[in-house]
C-alpha positions as a LaTeX table, in Angstrom:
\begin{tabular}{lrrr}
\hline
Residue & $x$ (\AA) & $y$ (\AA) & $z$ (\AA) \\
\hline
Met1 & 24.08 & $-54.97$ & 1.05 \\
Ala2 & 26.73 & $-53.30$ & 3.18 \\
Ile3 & 25.66 & $-51.11$ & 6.09 \\
Glu4 & 26.60 & $-47.44$ & 6.15 \\
Ile5 & 26.29 & $-45.06$ & 9.10 \\
Arg6 & 24.58 & $-41.83$ & 8.10 \\
Gly7 & 24.37 & $-38.59$ & 10.09 \\
Ala8 & 26.24 & $-35.40$ & 10.91 \\
Ala9 & 29.99 & $-35.90$ & 11.10 \\
Val10 & 30.57 & $-32.72$ & 13.12 \\
Ala11 & 28.26 & $-31.16$ & 15.73 \\
Leu12 & 28.34 & $-29.70$ & 19.22 \\
Leu13 & 28.85 & $-32.18$ & 22.02 \\
Asp14 & 25.40 & $-31.53$ & 23.48 \\
Asp15 & 23.60 & $-32.18$ & 20.19 \\
Pro16 & 21.62 & $-35.43$ & 20.04 \\
Leu17 & 23.56 & $-38.29$ & 18.49 \\
Leu18 & 21.10 & $-39.00$ & 15.70 \\
Leu19 & 22.50 & $-41.58$ & 13.30 \\
Ser20 & 20.96 & $-44.16$ & 11.01 \\
Ala21 & 22.22 & $-47.37$ & 9.44 \\
Arg22 & 21.64 & $-47.26$ & 5.70 \\
Gly23 & 21.23 & $-50.72$ & 4.20 \\
Ala24 & 19.90 & $-52.34$ & 7.39 \\
Asp25 & 16.49 & $-53.97$ & 7.53 \\
Gly26 & 14.29 & $-51.61$ & 9.50 \\
Ala27 & 12.69 & $-54.53$ & 11.33 \\
Glu28 & 15.92 & $-56.06$ & 12.62 \\
Pro29 & 17.41 & $-54.98$ & 15.94 \\
Leu30 & 20.73 & $-53.21$ & 15.71 \\
Leu31 & 23.43 & $-52.85$ & 18.33 \\
Trp32 & 25.15 & $-49.48$ & 18.46 \\
Arg33 & 28.49 & $-48.95$ & 20.18 \\
Ala34 & 30.65 & $-45.89$ & 20.75 \\
Arg35 & 33.90 & $-45.04$ & 22.49 \\
Leu36 & 35.94 & $-41.96$ & 23.19 \\
Arg37 & 39.25 & $-41.12$ & 24.85 \\
Asp38 & 39.29 & $-38.14$ & 27.22 \\
Asp39 & 42.04 & $-35.63$ & 28.04 \\
Asp40 & 43.60 & $-38.03$ & 30.54 \\
Gly41 & 43.81 & $-40.80$ & 27.95 \\
Arg42 & 40.99 & $-42.71$ & 29.65 \\
Thr43 & 38.61 & $-44.69$ & 27.47 \\
Trp44 & 34.83 & $-44.43$ & 27.83 \\
Gln45 & 32.47 & $-46.80$ & 26.04 \\
Thr46 & 28.76 & $-47.28$ & 25.57 \\
Ser47 & 26.28 & $-49.55$ & 23.78 \\
Ala48 & 22.55 & $-49.30$ & 23.12 \\
Gly49 & 19.76 & $-50.28$ & 20.78 \\
Ser50 & 19.74 & $-46.87$ & 19.09 \\
Ala51 & 22.35 & $-44.23$ & 18.38 \\
Glu52 & 20.56 & $-41.54$ & 20.40 \\
Ala53 & 20.43 & $-43.82$ & 23.45 \\
Leu54 & 24.22 & $-44.18$ & 23.48 \\
Ala55 & 24.55 & $-40.97$ & 25.50 \\
Ser56 & 22.72 & $-42.47$ & 28.50 \\
Ser57 & 24.97 & $-45.47$ & 29.11 \\
Trp58 & 28.60 & $-44.32$ & 29.10 \\
Lys59 & 30.98 & $-46.38$ & 31.23 \\
Pro60 & 34.72 & $-46.03$ & 31.80 \\
Ala61 & 36.85 & $-48.92$ & 30.61 \\
Lys62 & 38.75 & $-48.93$ & 33.92 \\
Ala63 & 37.35 & $-48.80$ & 37.44 \\
Thr64 & 39.99 & $-46.24$ & 38.43 \\
Thr65 & 38.65 & $-43.66$ & 35.97 \\
Gly66 & 37.03 & $-40.60$ & 37.55 \\
Pro67 & 33.29 & $-39.91$ & 37.61 \\
Leu68 & 33.32 & $-37.66$ & 34.54 \\
Ala69 & 35.19 & $-37.74$ & 31.26 \\
Ala70 & 38.08 & $-35.26$ & 31.44 \\
Leu71 & 37.25 & $-32.77$ & 28.70 \\
Gln72 & 38.31 & $-29.47$ & 30.28 \\
Ser73 & 40.89 & $-28.87$ & 27.53 \\
Leu74 & 37.83 & $-28.11$ & 25.36 \\
Arg75 & 39.47 & $-29.88$ & 22.44 \\
Pro76 & 37.11 & $-31.54$ & 19.93 \\
Val77 & 36.02 & $-35.00$ & 21.03 \\
Ser78 & 36.51 & $-37.89$ & 18.62 \\
Leu79 & 33.80 & $-40.55$ & 18.80 \\
Glu80 & 34.30 & $-43.98$ & 17.29 \\
Val81 & 30.83 & $-45.29$ & 16.46 \\
Arg82 & 30.00 & $-48.82$ & 15.32 \\
Val83 & 26.71 & $-50.50$ & 14.41 \\
Glu84 & 26.20 & $-54.28$ & 14.24 \\
Ala85 & 23.36 & $-56.22$ & 12.62 \\
Pro86 & 22.20 & $-59.70$ & 13.71 \\
Asp87 & 23.43 & $-61.23$ & 10.43 \\
Gly88 & 27.02 & $-60.17$ & 11.16 \\
Arg89 & 27.17 & $-57.08$ & 9.01 \\
Ser90 & 28.65 & $-54.00$ & 10.64 \\
Ala91 & 29.90 & $-50.51$ & 9.93 \\
Ala92 & 32.11 & $-48.04$ & 11.77 \\
Arg93 & 32.57 & $-44.31$ & 11.52 \\
Ala94 & 34.54 & $-41.57$ & 13.28 \\
Leu95 & 32.59 & $-38.50$ & 14.38 \\
Thr96 & 33.71 & $-35.19$ & 15.86 \\
Arg97 & 31.84 & $-33.40$ & 18.63 \\
Thr98 & 32.99 & $-29.92$ & 19.65 \\
Leu99 & 32.61 & $-27.95$ & 22.88 \\
Val100 & 33.56 & $-24.57$ & 21.42 \\
Gly101 & 31.62 & $-23.30$ & 18.43 \\
Glu102 & 33.09 & $-21.33$ & 15.57 \\
Asp103 & 34.21 & $-17.80$ & 16.50 \\
Val104 & 33.51 & $-18.30$ & 20.22 \\
Arg105 & 36.21 & $-16.50$ & 22.24 \\
Ile106 & 37.38 & $-17.43$ & 25.72 \\
Arg107 & 39.12 & $-14.89$ & 27.95 \\
Arg108 & 40.46 & $-15.56$ & 31.42 \\
Trp109 & 40.41 & $-12.80$ & 33.99 \\
Arg110 & 43.17 & $-13.17$ & 36.54 \\
Glu111 & 42.79 & $-9.95$ & 38.48 \\
Pro112 & 43.81 & $-9.59$ & 42.14 \\
Ala113 & 40.16 & $-9.07$ & 43.08 \\
Leu114 & 38.48 & $-11.46$ & 40.65 \\
Leu115 & 39.16 & $-14.81$ & 39.03 \\
Ala116 & 36.75 & $-15.59$ & 36.18 \\
Thr117 & 36.54 & $-16.99$ & 32.66 \\
Leu118 & 34.50 & $-15.19$ & 30.02 \\
His119 & 32.98 & $-17.05$ & 27.07 \\
Leu120 & 31.99 & $-14.69$ & 24.27 \\
Pro121 & 29.62 & $-15.92$ & 21.55 \\
Ala122 & 29.93 & $-14.95$ & 17.93 \\
Gly123 & 27.75 & $-11.90$ & 17.36 \\
Ala124 & 25.47 & $-10.16$ & 19.84 \\
Pro125 & 24.58 & $-12.37$ & 22.84 \\
Cys126 & 20.98 & $-13.38$ & 23.40 \\
Ala127 & 21.50 & $-13.54$ & 27.17 \\
Thr128 & 24.17 & $-13.20$ & 29.84 \\
Val129 & 24.77 & $-15.76$ & 32.58 \\
Val130 & 27.13 & $-15.87$ & 35.53 \\
Ile131 & 27.91 & $-19.44$ & 36.57 \\
Val132 & 29.09 & $-19.92$ & 40.13 \\
Ala133 & 31.52 & $-22.86$ & 40.13 \\
Pro134 & 32.24 & $-24.50$ & 43.49 \\
Ala135 & 34.58 & $-27.46$ & 44.00 \\
Glu136 & 34.74 & $-30.52$ & 41.74 \\
Pro137 & 32.83 & $-32.16$ & 40.19 \\
Ala138 & 30.48 & $-29.17$ & 39.97 \\
Ala139 & 33.40 & $-27.05$ & 38.70 \\
Ala140 & 33.70 & $-29.40$ & 35.72 \\
Val141 & 30.01 & $-28.87$ & 35.00 \\
Ala142 & 30.59 & $-25.12$ & 34.78 \\
Ala143 & 33.73 & $-25.51$ & 32.67 \\
Leu144 & 31.88 & $-27.62$ & 30.09 \\
Ala145 & 28.51 & $-25.85$ & 30.16 \\
Ala146 & 29.87 & $-22.34$ & 29.59 \\
Pro147 & 31.51 & $-22.90$ & 26.17 \\
Leu148 & 28.48 & $-24.85$ & 24.97 \\
Leu149 & 26.17 & $-22.02$ & 26.05 \\
Ala150 & 28.42 & $-19.51$ & 24.27 \\
Ser151 & 28.29 & $-21.70$ & 21.16 \\
Arg152 & 24.50 & $-21.24$ & 21.27 \\
Gly153 & 24.61 & $-17.47$ & 21.63 \\
Val154 & 24.86 & $-16.93$ & 25.39 \\
Leu155 & 27.59 & $-14.82$ & 26.98 \\
Ala156 & 28.75 & $-16.93$ & 29.94 \\
Leu157 & 31.05 & $-15.95$ & 32.79 \\
Val158 & 32.33 & $-18.69$ & 35.12 \\
Val159 & 33.28 & $-17.53$ & 38.62 \\
Pro160 & 35.29 & $-20.12$ & 40.62 \\
Pro161 & 36.24 & $-19.86$ & 44.30 \\
Gln162 & 38.47 & $-16.80$ & 44.73 \\
Arg163 & 42.11 & $-16.98$ & 45.78 \\
Asp164 & 41.66 & $-14.39$ & 48.53 \\
Gly165 & 38.68 & $-16.20$ & 50.03 \\
Ser166 & 36.18 & $-13.54$ & 48.95 \\
Ser167 & 32.56 & $-14.48$ & 49.53 \\
Ala168 & 30.38 & $-15.57$ & 46.62 \\
Pro169 & 28.20 & $-12.41$ & 46.84 \\
Glu170 & 31.27 & $-10.17$ & 46.65 \\
Ala171 & 32.66 & $-12.10$ & 43.68 \\
Leu172 & 29.28 & $-11.89$ & 41.94 \\
Arg173 & 29.16 & $-8.14$ & 42.53 \\
Leu174 & 32.57 & $-7.67$ & 40.95 \\
Ala175 & 31.65 & $-10.00$ & 38.08 \\
Ser176 & 28.50 & $-7.98$ & 37.36 \\
Glu177 & 30.55 & $-4.79$ & 37.25 \\
Arg178 & 33.01 & $-6.31$ & 34.78 \\
Leu179 & 30.23 & $-7.72$ & 32.61 \\
Ala180 & 28.60 & $-4.31$ & 32.31 \\
Met181 & 31.73 & $-3.16$ & 30.47 \\
Val182 & 31.68 & $-5.99$ & 27.92 \\
Pro183 & 30.37 & $-4.85$ & 24.50 \\
Gly184 & 26.93 & $-6.20$ & 23.66 \\
Thr185 & 25.72 & $-6.68$ & 27.23 \\
Ala186 & 23.78 & $-3.42$ & 27.52 \\
Gly187 & 20.22 & $-4.15$ & 28.57 \\
Leu188 & 20.94 & $-7.79$ & 29.42 \\
Glu189 & 20.37 & $-8.58$ & 33.10 \\
Pro190 & 22.80 & $-11.33$ & 34.12 \\
Val191 & 21.19 & $-14.62$ & 35.12 \\
Val192 & 23.04 & $-16.23$ & 38.03 \\
Leu193 & 23.31 & $-20.01$ & 37.86 \\
His194 & 25.01 & $-22.36$ & 40.32 \\
Ala195 & 26.80 & $-25.41$ & 38.91 \\
Val196 & 25.24 & $-28.58$ & 40.33 \\
Asp197 & 27.15 & $-31.66$ & 41.44 \\
Pro198 & 25.72 & $-34.31$ & 39.08 \\
Phe199 & 26.26 & $-37.01$ & 41.69 \\
Ala200 & 24.61 & $-35.22$ & 44.60 \\
Ala201 & 21.05 & $-34.86$ & 43.34 \\
Ala202 & 19.12 & $-35.31$ & 40.12 \\
Pro203 & 18.54 & $-32.04$ & 38.26 \\
Arg204 & 15.02 & $-30.74$ & 37.94 \\
Asn205 & 13.37 & $-29.95$ & 34.64 \\
Asp206 & 12.50 & $-26.49$ & 35.92 \\
Pro207 & 13.07 & $-23.52$ & 33.60 \\
Asp208 & 13.16 & $-21.18$ & 36.61 \\
Ala209 & 15.74 & $-23.19$ & 38.58 \\
Ser210 & 18.97 & $-21.44$ & 39.53 \\
Gly211 & 21.10 & $-24.54$ & 39.03 \\
Ile212 & 22.91 & $-25.60$ & 35.89 \\
Ala213 & 23.33 & $-29.34$ & 35.37 \\
Leu214 & 25.82 & $-31.39$ & 33.41 \\
Pro215 & 25.17 & $-30.87$ & 29.68 \\
Pro216 & 24.01 & $-33.86$ & 27.65 \\
Gly217 & 26.70 & $-35.64$ & 25.67 \\
Val218 & 29.30 & $-35.53$ & 28.46 \\
Ala219 & 30.34 & $-39.05$ & 29.42 \\
Ala220 & 29.65 & $-39.73$ & 33.10 \\
Arg221 & 29.36 & $-42.76$ & 35.32 \\
Ala222 & 25.92 & $-44.33$ & 35.72 \\
Glu223 & 25.53 & $-42.83$ & 39.21 \\
Ala224 & 25.08 & $-39.42$ & 37.57 \\
Ala225 & 21.63 & $-38.17$ & 36.64 \\
Asp226 & 20.09 & $-40.00$ & 33.69 \\
Ala227 & 21.13 & $-38.50$ & 30.36 \\
Ala228 & 17.51 & $-38.12$ & 29.26 \\
Asp229 & 16.82 & $-35.98$ & 32.33 \\
Arg230 & 19.96 & $-33.97$ & 31.67 \\
Ala231 & 18.82 & $-33.34$ & 28.10 \\
Ala232 & 15.41 & $-32.12$ & 29.26 \\
Val233 & 16.96 & $-29.78$ & 31.84 \\
Trp234 & 19.44 & $-28.45$ & 29.30 \\
Asp235 & 16.75 & $-27.86$ & 26.67 \\
Ala236 & 14.63 & $-25.98$ & 29.24 \\
Leu237 & 17.60 & $-23.76$ & 30.09 \\
Leu238 & 18.33 & $-23.01$ & 26.42 \\
Ala239 & 14.69 & $-22.07$ & 25.89 \\
Arg240 & 14.70 & $-19.85$ & 28.99 \\
Leu241 & 17.77 & $-17.97$ & 27.75 \\
Gly242 & 16.56 & $-17.67$ & 24.17 \\
Ala243 & 19.60 & $-19.64$ & 23.00 \\
Arg244 & 19.85 & $-21.64$ & 19.81 \\
Pro245 & 18.28 & $-25.06$ & 20.48 \\
Arg246 & 20.08 & $-28.33$ & 20.05 \\
Thr247 & 20.12 & $-29.54$ & 16.46 \\
Arg248 & 17.58 & $-32.17$ & 15.48 \\
Ile249 & 19.12 & $-33.76$ & 12.38 \\
\hline
\end{tabular}
């Protein structure tokens, strides 16, 4: 019997990669593989004994590739997934993982006094967050986390370093003033989060932490925090904000 890969063809990038191999003997070990090409045309690949474990072992095909997959264009990510059985049977399937959910709007503020990017969810937001984005690679964390949070119902504002050298407290004050004028934010106290360099320290599974770690599903070199830890931290943050949880399908 031929093997067929079953599972959601389209989902958010941070959703668990839950796939099954129809037609395979449940007792036989399977080898799962996946690959993607990022915005810079760099290839990332991974292999594991289960589809869900693929997210914890991404590696770039070339040593010169940066520490994180370049996904800041926020275009949908195409995953090429393959499963192989010990008897030589195999199956392949293309999947799509998105960073921006349906009807999420992104607006960039380029004011003289404030640089920021607003991510508006579809419908009334469940929470409001202001993400302070320092230099790379933490800035990439903010750029990828914000649209995923908005896709789960959170209004997210990313505040990068300001052109005029304004201090972080001053930028946050201006950001809070602007947010108060956004429809749907009345009564929502902004939660301030600081993007964390995924290669500087492992994130903590602490729902009260002020840091925001790299979302699960983003390809990163092995030196980054383990993907399982990232998933736990992310799930704790979603629960804290009252956001829609990751899909278990």
